[in-house]
C-alpha positions as CSV (number, residue, x, y, z in Angstrom):
1,M,0.1,0.1,0.1
2,R,1.5,3.7,-1.0
3,T,-1.5,5.8,-1.0
4,A,-4.5,6.2,1.2
5,L,-7.7,8.1,1.6
6,V,-9.0,8.4,5.6
7,I,-12.5,9.8,4.8
8,G,-13.8,10.8,8.7
9,T,-10.6,12.3,10.7
10,G,-12.1,11.7,14.5
11,L,-10.4,9.4,16.8
12,I,-10.2,6.2,14.6
13,G,-9.6,7.8,11.2
14,T,-6.7,10.3,12.3
15,S,-5.4,7.2,14.6
16,A,-5.4,4.7,11.3
17,A,-3.6,8.0,9.6
18,L,-1.1,8.5,12.0
19,A,-0.1,5.0,12.1
20,L,-0.2,5.0,7.9
21,S,1.9,7.8,7.5
22,Q,4.3,7.1,10.3
23,R,5.0,4.1,8.2
24,G,5.8,5.8,4.8
25,V,2.2,5.5,3.5
26,T,1.0,9.0,1.6
27,V,-2.4,9.8,3.2
28,H,-5.2,11.9,2.3
29,L,-7.7,13.3,4.8
30,A,-11.3,14.3,4.1
31,D,-14.2,15.0,5.9
32,H,-17.2,17.0,6.2
33,D,-15.4,19.4,8.4
34,A,-13.0,20.8,6.8
35,E,-11.5,22.0,9.9
36,Q,-11.1,18.8,11.9
37,A,-9.9,17.6,8.6
38,R,-7.0,20.5,8.8
39,T,-6.4,19.7,12.5
40,A,-5.5,16.0,11.4
41,A,-3.4,17.4,8.9
42,A,-1.2,19.5,11.4
43,L,-0.6,16.8,13.6
44,G,0.9,15.1,10.8
45,A,-1.8,12.2,10.0
46,G,-1.7,13.3,6.1
47,T,-2.4,15.9,3.9
48,D,-6.2,17.4,3.7
49,E,-5.4,18.2,-0.4
50,A,-7.3,15.3,-2.8
51,P,-5.3,12.8,-4.3
52,D,-4.8,12.9,-8.0
53,G,-6.5,9.7,-9.0
54,P,-7.6,6.7,-7.2
55,V,-5.7,5.3,-4.0
56,D,-5.1,1.8,-3.0
57,L,-7.2,2.0,0.0
58,A,-10.3,4.0,1.0
59,I,-10.9,4.1,4.9
60,A,-14.3,5.1,6.0
61,A,-14.0,6.2,9.5
62,A,-17.5,7.4,10.1
63,P,-20.1,6.5,12.8
64,P,-22.1,3.5,11.5
65,A,-25.5,5.5,10.6
66,H,-23.3,7.0,7.9
67,V,-20.9,4.4,6.6
68,A,-23.0,3.1,4.1
69,D,-23.3,6.2,2.5
70,V,-19.9,7.5,2.7
71,L,-19.1,4.3,1.2
72,A,-21.4,4.7,-1.5
73,D,-20.5,8.1,-2.4
74,A,-16.6,7.4,-2.5
75,M,-17.2,3.9,-4.2
76,R,-19.3,5.7,-7.4
77,R,-16.5,8.4,-7.5
78,G,-13.7,5.3,-8.0
79,V,-11.7,7.2,-5.3
80,A,-9.5,3.9,-4.7
81,R,-8.9,0.1,-5.6
82,G,-10.1,-1.1,-2.2
83,Y,-12.7,-0.1,0.4
84,L,-12.9,-0.4,4.1
85,D,-14.7,1.0,6.9
86,V,-14.0,1.1,10.5
87,A,-17.6,1.5,12.3
88,S,-18.1,-0.7,15.4
89,V,-21.2,-2.5,13.9
90,K,-20.6,-4.6,10.5
91,G,-23.7,-6.4,9.3
92,G,-26.0,-3.3,8.9
93,P,-23.6,-1.2,6.4
94,R,-22.7,-4.4,4.4
95,R,-26.8,-5.5,3.8
96,E,-27.2,-0.9,2.9
97,L,-24.2,-1.6,0.3
98,E,-25.9,-4.7,-1.0
99,A,-29.2,-3.2,-1.3
100,R,-27.7,-0.3,-3.5
101,G,-26.2,-2.9,-5.8
102,L,-23.0,-1.8,-5.4
103,D,-19.9,-4.2,-5.9
104,L,-19.0,-5.5,-2.8
105,S,-15.8,-7.2,-4.2
106,V,-13.8,-4.3,-3.8
107,Y,-15.3,-4.0,0.1
108,I,-14.5,-5.3,3.2
109,G,-15.7,-4.4,6.8
110,S,-13.4,-4.4,9.7
111,H,-13.2,-3.0,13.3
112,P,-10.3,-2.4,15.1
113,M,-10.9,-3.2,18.7
114,S,-9.4,-0.1,20.5
115,G,-10.4,3.3,21.3
116,R,-10.7,6.0,24.2
117,E,-13.3,7.9,26.0
118,K,-12.0,11.1,24.1
119,S,-13.0,11.9,20.6
120,G,-11.7,13.9,17.8
121,P,-8.1,14.5,16.3
122,L,-6.6,15.7,19.1
123,A,-7.4,12.7,21.1
124,A,-5.7,10.5,18.1
125,T,-2.8,8.3,18.4
126,G,-0.8,6.5,16.1
127,D,-0.1,3.6,18.7
128,L,-3.9,3.5,19.5
129,F,-4.0,-0.2,18.0
130,E,-1.3,-1.4,18.6
131,G,-1.4,-5.1,19.9
132,R,-5.1,-4.8,19.8
133,P,-7.3,-7.1,17.8
134,W,-8.7,-5.8,14.6
135,V,-11.8,-7.6,13.2
136,L,-12.3,-8.4,9.4
137,T,-15.6,-9.6,7.7
138,P,-14.6,-10.6,4.2
139,T,-17.4,-12.4,2.4
140,R,-17.1,-15.2,-0.6
141,D,-17.0,-12.1,-2.8
142,T,-14.6,-10.2,-1.5
143,D,-11.5,-9.9,-3.7
144,T,-8.3,-11.4,-2.4
145,E,-6.4,-7.9,-3.0
146,V,-8.6,-6.1,-1.2
147,L,-8.0,-8.5,1.9
148,N,-4.7,-8.3,1.5
149,L,-4.6,-4.7,1.6
150,A,-6.8,-4.6,4.8
151,L,-4.2,-6.8,6.1
152,E,-1.6,-4.6,5.6
153,L,-3.6,-1.6,7.1
154,V,-3.5,-3.8,10.1
155,S,0.0,-4.9,10.2
156,H,0.9,-1.0,9.4
157,C,-1.3,-0.6,12.7
158,R,0.4,-3.1,14.4
159,A,-2.8,-4.5,15.4
160,V,-4.1,-8.3,15.5
161,P,-6.0,-9.6,12.6
162,V,-9.2,-11.4,13.7
163,V,-11.7,-13.2,10.8
164,M,-15.4,-13.1,11.6
165,D,-18.6,-13.2,10.1
166,A,-20.4,-9.7,10.1
167,D,-23.3,-10.8,12.3
168,A,-21.2,-12.9,14.7
169,H,-19.3,-9.9,15.1
170,D,-22.2,-8.1,15.9
171,R,-23.7,-10.2,18.7
172,A,-19.7,-10.1,20.1
173,V,-19.4,-6.5,20.5
174,A,-22.7,-6.3,22.0
175,L,-21.6,-8.4,25.0
176,V,-18.4,-7.6,25.4
177,S,-18.6,-3.1,24.4
178,H,-21.9,-2.1,23.6
179,M,-23.9,-3.8,26.9
180,P,-21.0,-3.1,29.1
181,H,-21.2,0.3,28.1
182,L,-24.8,0.9,28.9
183,V,-24.5,-0.6,32.4
184,S,-21.8,1.2,33.1
185,S,-24.0,4.4,32.2
186,L,-26.8,3.1,34.2
187,V,-24.3,2.5,37.6
188,A,-22.9,6.5,36.8
189,A,-26.4,7.4,36.7
190,R,-26.9,7.0,40.3
191,L,-24.4,9.1,41.6
192,E,-26.0,12.0,39.4
193,H,-28.3,12.8,42.0
194,A,-26.4,11.5,45.1
195,E,-25.8,12.9,48.0
196,E,-21.9,14.6,48.2
197,A,-21.1,13.2,51.3
198,A,-21.8,9.7,50.1
199,V,-20.0,10.5,46.5
200,R,-16.8,11.6,48.1
201,L,-16.7,7.8,49.5
202,C,-16.0,6.7,45.8
203,G,-13.0,4.6,45.7
204,Q,-11.1,2.6,42.9
205,G,-14.1,0.1,42.4
206,I,-16.8,2.5,41.2
207,R,-14.2,4.3,38.9
208,D,-13.8,1.2,37.7
209,V,-17.2,0.3,36.6
210,T,-18.1,4.1,35.6
211,R,-14.9,4.7,33.6
212,I,-16.5,4.3,29.8
213,A,-19.3,5.9,31.4
214,A,-17.5,9.2,30.3
215,S,-17.8,8.5,26.8
216,D,-19.7,10.6,24.1
217,P,-23.5,10.0,24.6
218,G,-23.8,11.1,20.9
219,M,-21.0,8.8,19.7
220,W,-22.9,6.0,21.4
221,I,-26.5,6.8,19.9
222,D,-25.1,5.9,16.6
223,I,-23.5,3.4,18.0
224,L,-26.4,1.1,19.7
225,S,-28.8,2.7,16.9
226,A,-27.0,0.1,14.4
227,N,-26.7,-2.4,16.8
228,P,-29.9,-2.5,19.1
229,G,-31.4,-6.1,18.7
230,P,-28.6,-7.8,20.4
231,V,-27.9,-5.3,23.1
232,A,-31.3,-5.3,23.9
233,D,-31.4,-9.3,24.3
234,L,-28.5,-8.8,26.4
235,L,-29.8,-6.7,28.4
236,T,-33.0,-8.8,28.8
237,D,-31.2,-11.6,30.5
238,V,-29.2,-8.9,32.6
239,A,-32.5,-7.6,33.9
240,A,-33.6,-11.2,34.9
241,D,-30.3,-11.5,36.8
242,L,-31.2,-8.5,38.3
243,E,-34.5,-9.7,39.6
244,E,-33.1,-12.9,41.2
245,T,-30.4,-10.6,42.8
246,V,-32.7,-8.5,44.6
247,R,-35.2,-11.1,45.2
248,A,-32.2,-12.9,47.0
249,L,-31.1,-9.6,48.9
250,R,-34.7,-9.0,50.4
251,A,-34.7,-12.6,51.3
252,L,-31.7,-11.3,53.4
253,Q,-33.6,-8.9,55.2
254,S,-36.1,-11.8,56.4
255,S,-36.2,-12.9,59.7
256,D,-36.9,-16.7,58.2
257,D,-34.0,-18.8,58.5
258,D,-34.8,-20.6,55.2
259,K,-35.4,-17.6,53.6
260,R,-31.9,-16.1,54.5
261,R,-30.1,-19.4,53.1
262,D,-32.2,-19.0,49.9
263,G,-31.0,-15.5,49.9
264,T,-27.2,-16.3,50.6
265,T,-27.5,-19.2,47.9
266,G,-28.5,-16.6,45.1
267,I,-26.1,-13.6,46.1
268,E,-23.4,-16.7,46.2
269,D,-24.6,-17.9,42.8
270,V,-24.4,-14.7,41.0
271,L,-20.8,-13.9,42.8
272,R,-19.3,-17.1,41.5
273,R,-20.6,-16.8,38.1
274,G,-19.4,-13.5,38.0
275,N,-15.6,-15.4,39.1
276,A,-16.1,-17.7,36.4
277,G,-16.9,-15.0,33.6
278,Q,-14.2,-13.0,34.8
279,I,-11.5,-15.5,34.5
280,R,-12.1,-15.9,30.4
281,V,-11.7,-12.1,30.3
282,P,-7.9,-12.4,28.2
283,G,-4.8,-11.3,30.0
284,K,-1.5,-9.8,29.4
285,H,-1.1,-9.3,25.4
286,G,-4.3,-11.3,24.6
287,S,-3.2,-14.5,26.2
288,A,-4.7,-16.3,28.9
289,P,-5.5,-14.7,32.3
290,R,-2.7,-15.1,34.8
291,A,-2.9,-14.6,38.7
292,Y,-0.9,-11.6,40.0
293,E,0.2,-11.0,43.4
294,V,-0.1,-7.1,44.2
295,V,2.6,-5.1,46.2
296,A,1.0,-2.2,47.0
297,V,3.0,1.2,47.6
298,L,1.8,4.5,48.8
299,I,2.9,7.6,47.5
300,D,2.9,11.4,47.7
301,D,1.4,12.9,44.8
302,Q,4.4,14.5,43.5
303,P,6.1,14.8,39.9
304,G,8.2,11.9,39.3
305,Q,7.2,9.3,42.1
306,L,6.2,6.5,39.1
307,A,9.3,6.8,37.5
308,R,11.1,6.1,40.8
309,I,9.1,3.2,41.6
310,F,9.8,1.8,38.0
311,A,13.3,2.6,38.1
312,D,13.2,0.6,41.7
313,A,11.5,-2.4,40.7
314,G,13.9,-2.4,37.6
315,R,17.1,-2.3,39.5
316,A,15.4,-5.3,41.6
317,G,15.0,-7.1,38.2
318,V,11.1,-7.3,38.6
319,N,9.2,-6.6,35.4
320,I,5.6,-5.0,36.4
321,E,2.7,-6.7,34.5
322,D,0.5,-4.3,35.4
323,V,-0.4,-1.2,37.3
324,R,-3.2,0.6,39.2
325,I,-3.6,4.2,41.4
326,E,-5.9,4.3,43.7
327,H,-6.0,8.2,45.2
328,A,-6.9,8.8,48.3
329,T,-9.6,10.7,49.0
330,G,-8.9,14.6,50.5
331,Q,-5.4,14.2,50.4
332,Q,-2.6,14.2,48.2
333,A,-1.6,10.8,48.4
334,G,-2.4,7.8,46.6
335,L,-1.8,3.9,46.8
336,V,0.1,2.3,43.3
337,Q,-0.6,-1.3,43.3
338,L,1.9,-3.1,41.5
339,M,1.2,-6.4,39.8
340,V,3.8,-9.2,39.5
341,E,4.5,-12.6,39.1
342,P,4.0,-14.4,42.5
343,K,7.5,-15.4,42.8
344,A,8.6,-11.4,42.2
345,A,6.4,-10.0,44.8
346,P,8.7,-11.1,48.3
347,V,11.7,-9.4,46.1
348,L,9.9,-6.2,45.1
349,S,8.3,-5.8,48.7
350,A,12.0,-6.2,50.3
351,A,13.7,-3.8,47.5
352,L,11.3,-0.9,47.9
353,R,11.5,-1.2,51.4
354,D,15.1,-0.8,51.3
355,R,14.6,2.1,49.4
356,G,12.1,3.9,51.9
357,W,9.1,3.4,50.1
358,A,5.9,2.1,52.3
359,I,4.5,-0.9,51.3
360,R,1.0,-1.8,52.7
361,Q,0.2,-5.3,53.5
């Protein structure tokens, strides 16, 4: 691939353009908002000038509700040898293109499984997709050259290609992305009118659960409008589980021993099922999840603290597998949780203590 046209210079489009530009591909940028395209160009994502002729690959980075229109317009103008979209829903756009009688041999649907709570070109980074799954949904009609162009795009973005059927993809993202986002929003909505004294008690748990609820509502209306059925089916199951959980909690309030035992069994069941599901979430680099030991370090909220911890861990020969930070409410301090291999935990704890760090047991 030598040339590409990115249509839509939001977070995903600009990030893909940055990755391609960094690998020597000449990228042209287009957007219905010309100022946004100029911003992406100023960031080094490419040029906002139109290409002289057909490019190798046109990438439609529009919301699901508009991606078929964008692709249809580009295909009728013949702007590229191959066409690809990066919308988070795949079945609907493909069927819309089929209904318009367009040649789908030059098109392939795709979805990079990466993003941020922020949107727009200023949130974009060239490494946004690195190590992340990038779903491709070819059909029997997809031309081999177009599939190869899509694989080259994924390679330039250093993502991991995953081939799926379009409708299977939509059911999968409903489960792992769309439904969880709504559940996160429902939990966060409980905080909107909560008493300030209660909100000040928020810890890392509520931050974890509500983090994705900070995303742009307009963007999510577009996404959910394109995949409502699978999401509604999943929420129906969640609602049934919630009803059973409420019933079990009410039973725990009873003075009847049998009812309390039933309530305990019900709550234990949902917690154990949660454990079983959480274990299936892929671990580091997409590998099977592993159990790490946590070394908790108290730090002051001052510049350079994290760099010092990582440097001291490196001197001890310990690799930090993951890290979380829990900020203390109302204090300029926090708790850094360092996840390491179990055998490395005592080594790291001893080394950090020797260097003056406060370790929480």
